[in-house]
Every structure is written in structure tokens, then in C-alpha cells.
N, CA, C, O and CB atoms as a CASP TS submission, in Angstrom:
PFRMAT TS
TARGET T0000
AUTHOR 0000-0000-0000
METHOD Language model
MODEL 1
PARENT N/A
ATOM      1  N   MET     1       0.954  -1.141  -0.030  1.00  0.00           N
ATOM      2  CA  MET     1      -0.034  -0.046   0.109  1.00  0.00           C
ATOM      3  C   MET     1       0.765   1.172   0.216  1.00  0.00           C
ATOM      4  O   MET     1       1.753   1.276   0.943  1.00  0.00           O
ATOM      5  CB  MET     1      -0.996  -0.209   1.340  1.00  0.00           C
ATOM      6  N   SER     2       0.070   2.530  -0.903  1.00  0.00           N
ATOM      7  CA  SER     2       1.247   3.236  -0.864  1.00  0.00           C
ATOM      8  C   SER     2       1.138   4.246   0.181  1.00  0.00           C
ATOM      9  O   SER     2       0.027   4.140   0.702  1.00  0.00           O
ATOM     10  CB  SER     2       1.568   3.810  -2.144  1.00  0.00           C
ATOM     11  N   ASP     3       1.970   5.379   0.818  1.00  0.00           N
ATOM     12  CA  ASP     3       1.834   5.911   1.650  1.00  0.00           C
ATOM     13  C   ASP     3       1.393   7.186   1.342  1.00  0.00           C
ATOM     14  O   ASP     3       1.383   8.135   2.126  1.00  0.00           O
ATOM     15  CB  ASP     3       2.708   5.762   2.254  1.00  0.00           C
ATOM     16  N   LEU     4       1.076   7.195   0.335  1.00  0.00           N
ATOM     17  CA  LEU     4       0.175   8.640  -0.406  1.00  0.00           C
ATOM     18  C   LEU     4      -1.234   8.435  -0.696  1.00  0.00           C
ATOM     19  O   LEU     4      -1.629   7.335  -1.081  1.00  0.00           O
ATOM     20  CB  LEU     4       0.758   9.115  -1.963  1.00  0.00           C
ATOM     21  N   ARG     5      -1.977   9.368  -0.547  1.00  0.00           N
ATOM     22  CA  ARG     5      -3.425   9.246  -0.939  1.00  0.00           C
ATOM     23  C   ARG     5      -3.448  11.016  -1.583  1.00  0.00           C
ATOM     24  O   ARG     5      -2.731  11.991  -1.360  1.00  0.00           O
ATOM     25  CB  ARG     5      -4.685   8.758   0.682  1.00  0.00           C
ATOM     26  N   THR     6      -4.707  10.769  -2.491  1.00  0.00           N
ATOM     27  CA  THR     6      -5.086  12.129  -2.745  1.00  0.00           C
ATOM     28  C   THR     6      -5.692  12.832  -1.613  1.00  0.00           C
ATOM     29  O   THR     6      -5.990  12.075  -0.688  1.00  0.00           O
ATOM     30  CB  THR     6      -5.975  12.182  -3.828  1.00  0.00           C
ATOM     31  N   CYS     7      -5.948  14.033  -1.436  1.00  0.00           N
ATOM     32  CA  CYS     7      -6.357  15.049  -0.835  1.00  0.00           C
ATOM     33  C   CYS     7      -7.700  14.958  -0.473  1.00  0.00           C
ATOM     34  O   CYS     7      -8.308  14.657  -1.501  1.00  0.00           O
ATOM     35  CB  CYS     7      -6.110  16.060  -1.507  1.00  0.00           C
ATOM     36  N   LEU     8      -8.288  15.038   0.236  1.00  0.00           N
ATOM     37  CA  LEU     8      -9.686  14.739   0.575  1.00  0.00           C
ATOM     38  C   LEU     8     -10.688  16.037   0.233  1.00  0.00           C
ATOM     39  O   LEU     8     -11.892  15.801   0.125  1.00  0.00           O
ATOM     40  CB  LEU     8      -9.742  14.345   2.185  1.00  0.00           C
ATOM     41  N   VAL     9     -10.272  17.199   0.088  1.00  0.00           N
ATOM     42  CA  VAL     9     -10.796  18.289  -0.313  1.00  0.00           C
ATOM     43  C   VAL     9     -11.512  17.818  -1.923  1.00  0.00           C
ATOM     44  O   VAL     9     -10.920  17.173  -2.787  1.00  0.00           O
ATOM     45  CB  VAL     9      -9.573  19.487  -0.270  1.00  0.00           C
ATOM     46  N   ASP    10     -12.557  18.209  -1.984  1.00  0.00           N
ATOM     47  CA  ASP    10     -13.229  17.868  -3.407  1.00  0.00           C
ATOM     48  C   ASP    10     -12.687  18.743  -4.463  1.00  0.00           C
ATOM     49  O   ASP    10     -12.459  19.945  -4.326  1.00  0.00           O
ATOM     50  CB  ASP    10     -14.838  18.064  -3.409  1.00  0.00           C
ATOM     51  N   GLY    11     -12.506  18.067  -5.489  1.00  0.00           N
ATOM     52  CA  GLY    11     -11.665  18.931  -6.567  1.00  0.00           C
ATOM     53  C   GLY    11      -9.962  19.094  -6.534  1.00  0.00           C
ATOM     54  O   GLY    11      -9.344  19.430  -7.545  1.00  0.00           O
ATOM     55  N   CYS    12      -9.420  18.863  -5.477  1.00  0.00           N
ATOM     56  CA  CYS    12      -7.945  18.310  -5.229  1.00  0.00           C
ATOM     57  C   CYS    12      -7.374  16.840  -5.713  1.00  0.00           C
ATOM     58  O   CYS    12      -7.677  15.674  -5.462  1.00  0.00           O
ATOM     59  CB  CYS    12      -7.785  18.292  -3.748  1.00  0.00           C
ATOM     60  N   ASP    13      -6.532  17.404  -6.417  1.00  0.00           N
ATOM     61  CA  ASP    13      -5.686  16.007  -6.999  1.00  0.00           C
ATOM     62  C   ASP    13      -4.546  15.432  -6.440  1.00  0.00           C
ATOM     63  O   ASP    13      -4.072  14.300  -6.537  1.00  0.00           O
ATOM     64  CB  ASP    13      -5.171  16.188  -8.277  1.00  0.00           C
ATOM     65  N   ALA    14      -4.064  16.809  -5.606  1.00  0.00           N
ATOM     66  CA  ALA    14      -2.442  16.800  -4.832  1.00  0.00           C
ATOM     67  C   ALA    14      -2.575  15.538  -3.827  1.00  0.00           C
ATOM     68  O   ALA    14      -3.567  15.274  -3.148  1.00  0.00           O
ATOM     69  CB  ALA    14      -2.013  18.488  -3.742  1.00  0.00           C
ATOM     70  N   GLN    15      -1.221  14.735  -3.886  1.00  0.00           N
ATOM     71  CA  GLN    15      -1.198  13.723  -3.141  1.00  0.00           C
ATOM     72  C   GLN    15      -0.181  14.490  -2.135  1.00  0.00           C
ATOM     73  O   GLN    15       0.620  15.417  -2.250  1.00  0.00           O
ATOM     74  CB  GLN    15      -0.808  12.307  -3.872  1.00  0.00           C
ATOM     75  N   HIS    16      -0.788  13.298  -0.676  1.00  0.00           N
ATOM     76  CA  HIS    16      -0.224  13.771   0.225  1.00  0.00           C
ATOM     77  C   HIS    16      -0.138  12.552   1.187  1.00  0.00           C
ATOM     78  O   HIS    16      -0.949  11.661   0.931  1.00  0.00           O
ATOM     79  CB  HIS    16      -0.856  14.969   0.640  1.00  0.00           C
ATOM     80  N   PRO    17       0.920  12.282   2.538  1.00  0.00           N
ATOM     81  CA  PRO    17       0.922  11.003   2.978  1.00  0.00           C
ATOM     82  C   PRO    17      -0.254  10.690   3.586  1.00  0.00           C
ATOM     83  O   PRO    17      -0.862  11.759   3.645  1.00  0.00           O
ATOM     84  CB  PRO    17       1.931  10.749   3.775  1.00  0.00           C
ATOM     85  N   ARG    18      -1.060   9.656   4.172  1.00  0.00           N
ATOM     86  CA  ARG    18      -1.946   9.053   4.301  1.00  0.00           C
ATOM     87  C   ARG    18      -2.169   9.573   5.967  1.00  0.00           C
ATOM     88  O   ARG    18      -3.275   9.541   6.505  1.00  0.00           O
ATOM     89  CB  ARG    18      -1.704   7.586   3.821  1.00  0.00           C
ATOM     90  N   ARG    19      -1.051   9.998   6.583  1.00  0.00           N
ATOM     91  CA  ARG    19      -1.492  10.353   8.291  1.00  0.00           C
ATOM     92  C   ARG    19      -1.707  11.701   8.181  1.00  0.00           C
ATOM     93  O   ARG    19      -1.662  12.287   9.263  1.00  0.00           O
ATOM     94  CB  ARG    19      -0.262  10.067   9.622  1.00  0.00           C
ATOM     95  N   MET    20      -1.952  12.460   7.105  1.00  0.00           N
ATOM     96  CA  MET    20      -2.523  13.877   7.006  1.00  0.00           C
ATOM     97  C   MET    20      -4.056  13.899   6.585  1.00  0.00           C
ATOM     98  O   MET    20      -4.507  12.941   5.956  1.00  0.00           O
ATOM     99  CB  MET    20      -1.672  14.721   5.917  1.00  0.00           C
ATOM    100  N   LEU    21      -4.932  15.070   6.952  1.00  0.00           N
ATOM    101  CA  LEU    21      -5.675  15.006   6.592  1.00  0.00           C
ATOM    102  C   LEU    21      -6.234  15.470   5.291  1.00  0.00           C
ATOM    103  O   LEU    21      -7.252  15.141   4.681  1.00  0.00           O
ATOM    104  CB  LEU    21      -5.940  15.164   7.313  1.00  0.00           C
ATOM    105  N   MET    22      -5.322  16.294   5.046  1.00  0.00           N
ATOM    106  CA  MET    22      -5.708  16.771   3.616  1.00  0.00           C
ATOM    107  C   MET    22      -3.995  17.298   3.284  1.00  0.00           C
ATOM    108  O   MET    22      -2.991  17.141   3.978  1.00  0.00           O
ATOM    109  CB  MET    22      -7.200  18.258   3.576  1.00  0.00           C
ATOM    110  N   CYS    23      -4.156  17.918   2.036  1.00  0.00           N
ATOM    111  CA  CYS    23      -2.644  17.962   1.324  1.00  0.00           C
ATOM    112  C   CYS    23      -2.135  19.579   2.017  1.00  0.00           C
ATOM    113  O   CYS    23      -2.780  20.432   2.627  1.00  0.00           O
ATOM    114  CB  CYS    23      -2.748  17.934  -0.866  1.00  0.00           C
ATOM    115  N   ARG    24      -1.134  19.529   1.723  1.00  0.00           N
ATOM    116  CA  ARG    24      -0.421  20.937   3.053  1.00  0.00           C
ATOM    117  C   ARG    24      -0.978  22.224   2.489  1.00  0.00           C
ATOM    118  O   ARG    24      -0.845  23.191   3.240  1.00  0.00           O
ATOM    119  CB  ARG    24       1.744  21.238   3.122  1.00  0.00           C
ATOM    120  N   SER    25      -1.621  22.465   1.238  1.00  0.00           N
ATOM    121  CA  SER    25      -2.142  23.662   0.703  1.00  0.00           C
ATOM    122  C   SER    25      -3.231  24.105   1.359  1.00  0.00           C
ATOM    123  O   SER    25      -3.411  25.249   1.777  1.00  0.00           O
ATOM    124  CB  SER    25      -2.445  23.564  -0.580  1.00  0.00           C
ATOM    125  N   HIS    26      -4.160  22.919   1.464  1.00  0.00           N
ATOM    126  CA  HIS    26      -5.631  23.075   2.154  1.00  0.00           C
ATOM    127  C   HIS    26      -5.081  23.208   3.692  1.00  0.00           C
ATOM    128  O   HIS    26      -5.357  24.217   4.341  1.00  0.00           O
ATOM    129  CB  HIS    26      -6.851  21.553   1.878  1.00  0.00           C
ATOM    130  N   TRP    27      -4.138  21.946   4.356  1.00  0.00           N
ATOM    131  CA  TRP    27      -4.217  22.626   5.504  1.00  0.00           C
ATOM    132  C   TRP    27      -3.418  24.053   5.953  1.00  0.00           C
ATOM    133  O   TRP    27      -3.735  24.645   6.985  1.00  0.00           O
ATOM    134  CB  TRP    27      -3.916  21.686   6.296  1.00  0.00           C
ATOM    135  N   ASN    28      -2.652  24.395   5.309  1.00  0.00           N
ATOM    136  CA  ASN    28      -2.215  25.888   5.801  1.00  0.00           C
ATOM    137  C   ASN    28      -3.519  27.066   5.542  1.00  0.00           C
ATOM    138  O   ASN    28      -3.754  28.127   6.119  1.00  0.00           O
ATOM    139  CB  ASN    28      -0.698  26.407   4.786  1.00  0.00           C
ATOM    140  N   GLY    29      -4.108  26.477   4.600  1.00  0.00           N
ATOM    141  CA  GLY    29      -5.897  27.412   4.101  1.00  0.00           C
ATOM    142  C   GLY    29      -6.279  27.611   5.350  1.00  0.00           C
ATOM    143  O   GLY    29      -6.793  28.704   5.586  1.00  0.00           O
ATOM    144  N   LEU    30      -6.150  26.724   6.363  1.00  0.00           N
ATOM    145  CA  LEU    30      -7.481  26.686   7.399  1.00  0.00           C
ATOM    146  C   LEU    30      -6.895  27.624   8.625  1.00  0.00           C
ATOM    147  O   LEU    30      -5.840  27.530   9.251  1.00  0.00           O
ATOM    148  CB  LEU    30      -7.959  24.853   8.040  1.00  0.00           C
ATOM    149  N   PRO    31      -7.995  28.573   8.727  1.00  0.00           N
ATOM    150  CA  PRO    31      -7.640  29.219  10.143  1.00  0.00           C
ATOM    151  C   PRO    31      -6.977  27.899  10.977  1.00  0.00           C
ATOM    152  O   PRO    31      -6.977  26.670  11.048  1.00  0.00           O
ATOM    153  CB  PRO    31      -9.200  29.925  11.019  1.00  0.00           C
ATOM    154  N   LYS    32      -6.302  29.389  11.664  1.00  0.00           N
ATOM    155  CA  LYS    32      -5.023  28.523  12.790  1.00  0.00           C
ATOM    156  C   LYS    32      -6.352  27.836  13.979  1.00  0.00           C
ATOM    157  O   LYS    32      -6.115  26.688  14.353  1.00  0.00           O
ATOM    158  CB  LYS    32      -3.429  30.161  13.970  1.00  0.00           C
ATOM    159  N   PRO    33      -7.285  28.300  14.377  1.00  0.00           N
ATOM    160  CA  PRO    33      -8.221  27.810  15.297  1.00  0.00           C
ATOM    161  C   PRO    33      -9.097  26.681  15.052  1.00  0.00           C
ATOM    162  O   PRO    33      -9.835  26.116  15.859  1.00  0.00           O
ATOM    163  CB  PRO    33      -8.953  28.745  15.586  1.00  0.00           C
ATOM    164  N   LEU    34      -8.906  26.424  13.786  1.00  0.00           N
ATOM    165  CA  LEU    34      -9.712  25.289  13.359  1.00  0.00           C
ATOM    166  C   LEU    34      -8.574  24.070  13.565  1.00  0.00           C
ATOM    167  O   LEU    34      -8.862  23.012  14.124  1.00  0.00           O
ATOM    168  CB  LEU    34     -10.346  25.489  11.679  1.00  0.00           C
ATOM    169  N   ARG    35      -7.193  24.382  13.014  1.00  0.00           N
ATOM    170  CA  ARG    35      -6.193  23.216  13.178  1.00  0.00           C
ATOM    171  C   ARG    35      -6.013  23.055  14.705  1.00  0.00           C
ATOM    172  O   ARG    35      -5.810  21.961  15.232  1.00  0.00           O
ATOM    173  CB  ARG    35      -4.700  23.514  12.417  1.00  0.00           C
ATOM    174  N   ASP    36      -6.092  24.069  15.287  1.00  0.00           N
ATOM    175  CA  ASP    36      -5.570  23.581  16.517  1.00  0.00           C
ATOM    176  C   ASP    36      -6.956  23.075  17.356  1.00  0.00           C
ATOM    177  O   ASP    36      -6.726  22.668  18.495  1.00  0.00           O
ATOM    178  CB  ASP    36      -4.647  24.825  17.310  1.00  0.00           C
ATOM    179  N   ASP    37      -8.294  23.058  16.937  1.00  0.00           N
ATOM    180  CA  ASP    37      -9.225  22.330  17.546  1.00  0.00           C
ATOM    181  C   ASP    37      -9.164  20.836  16.882  1.00  0.00           C
ATOM    182  O   ASP    37      -9.673  19.985  17.612  1.00  0.00           O
ATOM    183  CB  ASP    37     -10.599  23.062  17.414  1.00  0.00           C
ATOM    184  N   LEU    38      -8.729  20.428  15.848  1.00  0.00           N
ATOM    185  CA  LEU    38      -8.514  19.184  15.350  1.00  0.00           C
ATOM    186  C   LEU    38      -7.663  18.770  16.079  1.00  0.00           C
ATOM    187  O   LEU    38      -8.063  17.789  16.707  1.00  0.00           O
ATOM    188  CB  LEU    38      -8.203  19.040  14.109  1.00  0.00           C
ATOM    189  N   TRP    39      -6.276  19.163  16.383  1.00  0.00           N
ATOM    190  CA  TRP    39      -5.271  18.277  16.903  1.00  0.00           C
ATOM    191  C   TRP    39      -5.533  18.225  18.392  1.00  0.00           C
ATOM    192  O   TRP    39      -5.070  17.269  19.014  1.00  0.00           O
ATOM    193  CB  TRP    39      -3.806  18.752  16.558  1.00  0.00           C
ATOM    194  N   ARG    40      -6.289  19.234  19.083  1.00  0.00           N
ATOM    195  CA  ARG    40      -6.873  18.705  20.354  1.00  0.00           C
ATOM    196  C   ARG    40      -7.566  17.632  20.595  1.00  0.00           C
ATOM    197  O   ARG    40      -7.353  16.782  21.460  1.00  0.00           O
ATOM    198  CB  ARG    40      -7.550  19.416  20.794  1.00  0.00           C
ATOM    199  N   ALA    41      -8.630  17.693  19.606  1.00  0.00           N
ATOM    200  CA  ALA    41      -9.530  16.252  19.390  1.00  0.00           C
ATOM    201  C   ALA    41      -8.718  15.230  19.357  1.00  0.00           C
ATOM    202  O   ALA    41      -8.552  14.566  20.380  1.00  0.00           O
ATOM    203  CB  ALA    41     -10.379  16.106  18.066  1.00  0.00           C
ATOM    204  N   TYR    42      -8.062  14.917  18.171  1.00  0.00           N
ATOM    205  CA  TYR    42      -7.177  13.621  17.909  1.00  0.00           C
ATOM    206  C   TYR    42      -6.288  13.423  19.004  1.00  0.00           C
ATOM    207  O   TYR    42      -6.331  12.324  19.558  1.00  0.00           O
ATOM    208  CB  TYR    42      -6.296  13.692  16.600  1.00  0.00           C
ATOM    209  N   ARG    43      -5.382  14.404  19.474  1.00  0.00           N
ATOM    210  CA  ARG    43      -4.691  13.913  21.022  1.00  0.00           C
ATOM    211  C   ARG    43      -5.389  13.682  21.909  1.00  0.00           C
ATOM    212  O   ARG    43      -5.015  12.647  22.461  1.00  0.00           O
ATOM    213  CB  ARG    43      -3.876  14.747  21.715  1.00  0.00           C
ATOM    214  N   GLU    44      -6.669  14.320  22.592  1.00  0.00           N
ATOM    215  CA  GLU    44      -7.447  13.973  24.037  1.00  0.00           C
ATOM    216  C   GLU    44      -8.502  13.114  23.530  1.00  0.00           C
ATOM    217  O   GLU    44      -8.639  12.085  24.192  1.00  0.00           O
ATOM    218  CB  GLU    44      -8.145  15.359  24.954  1.00  0.00           C
ATOM    219  N   ASP    45      -9.359  13.261  22.449  1.00  0.00           N
ATOM    220  CA  ASP    45     -10.019  11.940  22.252  1.00  0.00           C
ATOM    221  C   ASP    45      -9.977  10.920  21.368  1.00  0.00           C
ATOM    222  O   ASP    45     -10.623   9.893  21.573  1.00  0.00           O
ATOM    223  CB  ASP    45     -10.979  12.085  22.195  1.00  0.00           C
ATOM    224  N   GLY    46      -9.201  11.092  20.267  1.00  0.00           N
ATOM    225  CA  GLY    46      -9.078  10.018  19.638  1.00  0.00           C
ATOM    226  C   GLY    46      -9.794  10.228  17.962  1.00  0.00           C
ATOM    227  O   GLY    46     -10.761  10.990  17.963  1.00  0.00           O
ATOM    228  N   VAL    47      -9.496   9.761  16.871  1.00  0.00           N
ATOM    229  CA  VAL    47      -9.974   9.830  15.988  1.00  0.00           C
ATOM    230  C   VAL    47     -11.307   9.368  15.441  1.00  0.00           C
ATOM    231  O   VAL    47     -11.867   9.738  14.409  1.00  0.00           O
ATOM    232  CB  VAL    47      -9.265   9.587  15.600  1.00  0.00           C
ATOM    233  N   PHE    48     -11.807   8.243  16.589  1.00  0.00           N
ATOM    234  CA  PHE    48     -13.442   7.821  16.697  1.00  0.00           C
ATOM    235  C   PHE    48     -14.450   8.563  17.645  1.00  0.00           C
ATOM    236  O   PHE    48     -15.566   8.247  18.061  1.00  0.00           O
ATOM    237  CB  PHE    48     -13.546   6.339  17.199  1.00  0.00           C
ATOM    238  N   SER    49     -13.706   9.591  17.825  1.00  0.00           N
ATOM    239  CA  SER    49     -15.050  10.254  18.809  1.00  0.00           C
ATOM    240  C   SER    49     -15.397  11.403  18.061  1.00  0.00           C
ATOM    241  O   SER    49     -14.782  11.980  17.164  1.00  0.00           O
ATOM    242  CB  SER    49     -14.680  10.795  20.537  1.00  0.00           C
ATOM    243  N   ASP    50     -16.679  11.671  18.678  1.00  0.00           N
ATOM    244  CA  ASP    50     -17.620  12.593  18.056  1.00  0.00           C
ATOM    245  C   ASP    50     -17.149  14.420  18.070  1.00  0.00           C
ATOM    246  O   ASP    50     -17.542  15.355  17.372  1.00  0.00           O
ATOM    247  CB  ASP    50     -19.079  12.292  18.949  1.00  0.00           C
ATOM    248  N   THR    51     -16.190  14.348  19.155  1.00  0.00           N
ATOM    249  CA  THR    51     -15.159  15.636  19.303  1.00  0.00           C
ATOM    250  C   THR    51     -14.312  15.926  18.229  1.00  0.00           C
ATOM    251  O   THR    51     -14.322  17.066  17.765  1.00  0.00           O
ATOM    252  CB  THR    51     -14.201  15.494  20.429  1.00  0.00           C
ATOM    253  N   TYR    52     -13.360  14.809  17.626  1.00  0.00           N
ATOM    254  CA  TYR    52     -12.914  14.706  16.670  1.00  0.00           C
ATOM    255  C   TYR    52     -13.245  14.629  15.384  1.00  0.00           C
ATOM    256  O   TYR    52     -12.372  14.799  14.533  1.00  0.00           O
ATOM    257  CB  TYR    52     -12.516  14.171  16.861  1.00  0.00           C
ATOM    258  N   MET    53     -14.724  14.328  14.985  1.00  0.00           N
ATOM    259  CA  MET    53     -15.403  13.984  13.789  1.00  0.00           C
ATOM    260  C   MET    53     -16.142  15.378  13.577  1.00  0.00           C
ATOM    261  O   MET    53     -16.391  15.623  12.397  1.00  0.00           O
ATOM    262  CB  MET    53     -16.404  12.605  13.924  1.00  0.00           C
ATOM    263  N   ALA    54     -16.567  16.407  14.575  1.00  0.00           N
ATOM    264  CA  ALA    54     -16.825  17.673  14.373  1.00  0.00           C
ATOM    265  C   ALA    54     -15.784  18.134  13.908  1.00  0.00           C
ATOM    266  O   ALA    54     -16.005  18.234  12.702  1.00  0.00           O
ATOM    267  CB  ALA    54     -17.247  18.336  15.347  1.00  0.00           C
ATOM    268  N   ALA    55     -14.627  18.532  14.147  1.00  0.00           N
ATOM    269  CA  ALA    55     -13.685  19.410  14.193  1.00  0.00           C
ATOM    270  C   ALA    55     -12.796  19.051  12.817  1.00  0.00           C
ATOM    271  O   ALA    55     -11.961  19.772  12.271  1.00  0.00           O
ATOM    272  CB  ALA    55     -12.936  19.324  15.616  1.00  0.00           C
ATOM    273  N   ARG    56     -13.262  17.634  12.405  1.00  0.00           N
ATOM    274  CA  ARG    56     -12.691  17.242  10.976  1.00  0.00           C
ATOM    275  C   ARG    56     -13.906  17.779  10.245  1.00  0.00           C
ATOM    276  O   ARG    56     -13.559  18.530   9.334  1.00  0.00           O
ATOM    277  CB  ARG    56     -12.324  15.474  10.658  1.00  0.00           C
ATOM    278  N   GLU    57     -14.875  17.673  10.324  1.00  0.00           N
ATOM    279  CA  GLU    57     -16.016  18.064   9.315  1.00  0.00           C
ATOM    280  C   GLU    57     -15.706  19.706   9.560  1.00  0.00           C
ATOM    281  O   GLU    57     -15.552  20.280   8.482  1.00  0.00           O
ATOM    282  CB  GLU    57     -17.854  17.418   9.772  1.00  0.00           C
ATOM    283  N   ALA    58     -15.607  20.397  10.479  1.00  0.00           N
ATOM    284  CA  ALA    58     -15.712  21.940  10.378  1.00  0.00           C
ATOM    285  C   ALA    58     -14.246  22.264   9.429  1.00  0.00           C
ATOM    286  O   ALA    58     -14.166  23.331   8.821  1.00  0.00           O
ATOM    287  CB  ALA    58     -15.731  22.786  12.173  1.00  0.00           C
ATOM    288  N   CYS    59     -13.112  21.240   9.372  1.00  0.00           N
ATOM    289  CA  CYS    59     -11.986  21.917   8.825  1.00  0.00           C
ATOM    290  C   CYS    59     -12.328  21.225   7.273  1.00  0.00           C
ATOM    291  O   CYS    59     -11.975  21.937   6.333  1.00  0.00           O
ATOM    292  CB  CYS    59     -10.330  21.548   9.673  1.00  0.00           C
ATOM    293  N   MET    60     -12.766  20.340   7.031  1.00  0.00           N
ATOM    294  CA  MET    60     -13.212  20.143   5.881  1.00  0.00           C
ATOM    295  C   MET    60     -13.997  21.151   4.851  1.00  0.00           C
ATOM    296  O   MET    60     -13.774  21.515   3.697  1.00  0.00           O
ATOM    297  CB  MET    60     -13.834  19.227   6.137  1.00  0.00           C
ATOM    298  N   ALA    61     -15.142  21.463   5.925  1.00  0.00           N
ATOM    299  CA  ALA    61     -16.284  22.473   5.180  1.00  0.00           C
ATOM    300  C   ALA    61     -15.395  23.933   4.849  1.00  0.00           C
ATOM    301  O   ALA    61     -15.560  24.636   3.852  1.00  0.00           O
ATOM    302  CB  ALA    61     -17.851  22.865   6.431  1.00  0.00           C
ATOM    303  N   HIS    62     -14.672  24.116   5.671  1.00  0.00           N
ATOM    304  CA  HIS    62     -14.141  25.483   5.716  1.00  0.00           C
ATOM    305  C   HIS    62     -12.943  25.373   4.302  1.00  0.00           C
ATOM    306  O   HIS    62     -12.946  26.286   3.476  1.00  0.00           O
ATOM    307  CB  HIS    62     -13.363  25.851   7.496  1.00  0.00           C
ATOM    308  N   ALA    63     -12.228  24.504   4.189  1.00  0.00           N
ATOM    309  CA  ALA    63     -11.517  23.791   2.736  1.00  0.00           C
ATOM    310  C   ALA    63     -12.352  23.901   1.258  1.00  0.00           C
ATOM    311  O   ALA    63     -11.999  24.101   0.096  1.00  0.00           O
ATOM    312  CB  ALA    63     -11.368  22.007   3.011  1.00  0.00           C
ATOM    313  N   GLU    64     -13.695  23.655   1.958  1.00  0.00           N
ATOM    314  CA  GLU    64     -14.071  23.397   0.548  1.00  0.00           C
ATOM    315  C   GLU    64     -15.210  24.341   0.453  1.00  0.00           C
ATOM    316  O   GLU    64     -16.172  23.977  -0.223  1.00  0.00           O
ATOM    317  CB  GLU    64     -14.459  21.824   0.176  1.00  0.00           C
ATOM    318  N   GLY    65     -15.239  25.304   0.934  1.00  0.00           N
ATOM    319  CA  GLY    65     -15.906  26.289   1.108  1.00  0.00           C
ATOM    320  C   GLY    65     -17.366  26.116   1.496  1.00  0.00           C
ATOM    321  O   GLY    65     -18.200  26.887   1.023  1.00  0.00           O
ATOM    322  N   ARG    66     -17.665  25.291   2.205  1.00  0.00           N
ATOM    323  CA  ARG    66     -19.127  24.802   2.805  1.00  0.00           C
ATOM    324  C   ARG    66     -19.513  25.607   4.133  1.00  0.00           C
ATOM    325  O   ARG    66     -18.607  26.206   4.714  1.00  0.00           O
ATOM    326  CB  ARG    66     -19.090  23.093   3.222  1.00  0.00           C
ATOM    327  N   ASP    67     -20.603  25.642   4.557  1.00  0.00           N
ATOM    328  CA  ASP    67     -21.107  26.032   5.822  1.00  0.00           C
ATOM    329  C   ASP    67     -21.025  24.561   6.859  1.00  0.00           C
ATOM    330  O   ASP    67     -21.853  23.681   6.623  1.00  0.00           O
ATOM    331  CB  ASP    67     -22.758  26.683   5.565  1.00  0.00           C
ATOM    332  N   PRO    68     -20.418  24.432   7.537  1.00  0.00           N
ATOM    333  CA  PRO    68     -20.249  23.479   8.515  1.00  0.00           C
ATOM    334  C   PRO    68     -21.045  23.177   9.180  1.00  0.00           C
ATOM    335  O   PRO    68     -20.956  22.028   9.613  1.00  0.00           O
ATOM    336  CB  PRO    68     -19.525  23.620   9.182  1.00  0.00           C
ATOM    337  N   ARG    69     -22.091  23.914   9.570  1.00  0.00           N
ATOM    338  CA  ARG    69     -23.428  23.419  10.051  1.00  0.00           C
ATOM    339  C   ARG    69     -24.546  22.764   9.412  1.00  0.00           C
ATOM    340  O   ARG    69     -25.524  22.183   9.883  1.00  0.00           O
ATOM    341  CB  ARG    69     -23.950  24.303  10.482  1.00  0.00           C
ATOM    342  N   VAL    70     -24.080  23.051   7.944  1.00  0.00           N
ATOM    343  CA  VAL    70     -25.199  22.008   7.058  1.00  0.00           C
ATOM    344  C   VAL    70     -24.531  20.624   6.774  1.00  0.00           C
ATOM    345  O   VAL    70     -23.609  20.574   5.959  1.00  0.00           O
ATOM    346  CB  VAL    70     -25.654  22.695   5.399  1.00  0.00           C
ATOM    347  N   LEU    71     -24.863  19.757   7.270  1.00  0.00           N
ATOM    348  CA  LEU    71     -24.439  18.024   7.089  1.00  0.00           C
ATOM    349  C   LEU    71     -24.532  17.744   5.307  1.00  0.00           C
ATOM    350  O   LEU    71     -25.535  18.136   4.711  1.00  0.00           O
ATOM    351  CB  LEU    71     -25.918  16.741   8.113  1.00  0.00           C
ATOM    352  N   SER    72     -23.476  17.086   4.601  1.00  0.00           N
ATOM    353  CA  SER    72     -23.974  17.020   3.157  1.00  0.00           C
ATOM    354  C   SER    72     -24.270  15.786   3.403  1.00  0.00           C
ATOM    355  O   SER    72     -24.775  15.085   2.526  1.00  0.00           O
ATOM    356  CB  SER    72     -23.049  17.330   1.856  1.00  0.00           C
TER
END
């Protein structure tokens, strides 16, 4: 299995390591509070927690220009 995958942001074909949520360009485009919330949830609650999933959705919604309060 390759260590690379395609960015999870719709329309982005950039490759990045599987351990990362999205490509560096999209990650760096997130506001720092969103990145911090995601890291905190990851460290404190783990990737299967509701807290992490909510933070992840907020990051993905911002990167895709969606309203994070509207579920897709």
C-alpha cells in the first residue's frame, strides 16, 4: 500500500501522506483555531470520537467553502 493518497478536499488532486487529513496547501489555508481544534480532539479524544469528527468536518467544510453546520 502506498503511503500517499489524494487530498480529501473535493476537486483537489494533490498527493499527501496518509497520516495527513489533507494536502499541505489546504491545511495551511485553514484558520489556526480550526487546526488547533482538530489537533486537540485528535490528542485528547482520538479519531473515532464525536469531538474529532466535528472538528474534522469543520476543517473539511472550510477547505471546500461549505457551511460546516449543513451536513452533506
